[in-house]
C-alpha positions, 0 to 999 in steps of 0.5 A: 521553488516556494513553498505554498503556505496553504498546502503545508501541514505539520504533522508530529511523529511521536509515541508520546501521549502528551507531545510537545505542542509547538506553533510553526509559521511559514512566512505569515501563516500558522501552519496547521496540525494534522494526525494524518496526511495523505501524501502521494498516495500513502496515508501516514500517521503521527505514530507511524501506524499504517492501519488507516492507509491499509483501511484505505487501500483495501476499501478502495480495491474491494470497490474496484473489484465489486465494480468489475464483478458487476460490469464484467458479469458475462465476461468468461475469458479468465486471462482478461479477468486476470489482467483486469484484476492486476491492472486495476485492483492489485496495482492499488494494493501493491502501490508503494508497498516498499515504504509501508509494508505491513508487519502485523498479521492482521494487516497482511490478512486484511490485504490478502483477503481482497486477492482471495476474493478476486481469484474466486472471481477470476476462476468463477470458483465458489466458496470451498471448490479450491484452495486458495493455494491452488487458485494461485498456482492456476492463475500464476500469481504469488501471495501478496506478502510474497509479492511485497518481499520481492518488491522489498528486495529489488528496492534494496538491490537497487539502493545498494547497487546504485541503480536508484537514486538512494544512497544506502552507503550513506545510511550505513555510516555509524553516527556518533 
């Protein structure tokens, strides 16, 4: 398989303020340097910060939730609203979270805020009517942070026992 020179870009991963500037070439074309790049739906930056990715997915999820609120105004069935949320909104919030799972509190709360709004919409609850935890129990949902932890553990289990293509045994050997 040949690389398409026009689609190839260079991203330097470093925390240095003055990274080494090197010109990369593929064939006769000089590759462009980028600060952030979206690859398979995940936005990566040169500092491996997930802020821009989380901003993008929460913005998209909020737009989809707003669309559901506007178009499904007279939809009263809670199970249908829940299904719409899970398939359209939550699927975007949890896509490939094994790769980018946040560990910073502000990032976690930004993502969780979308589900808080969604649970109020699904149950047609007003702000302050019921607690977030009660709404989660009523809808049989987990907080998104627990959901991500479960997915992380499942991914690790599959890698450890050879169910996925990732071989963790090669990674665990010490490299001297």
